[in-house]
C-alpha positions, 0 to 999 in steps of 0.5 A: 937078386933072385928074391928081388925078382920074385917079389917084382913078378908077384907084384906084377901079377897082383897088380894085373890079377889073373884076368888082367883087371886090377885087384884093387880099385883105385890103384895107380894103374886104374886111376891112370887109365881113367 
């Protein structure tokens, strides 16, 4: 349970990036924004 929450948090941070921009260009969020 705890591990799943930590993984979800890490994925969320990785998706947003430190400054709020996606790390991977062409990610699902980036494509949806365009």
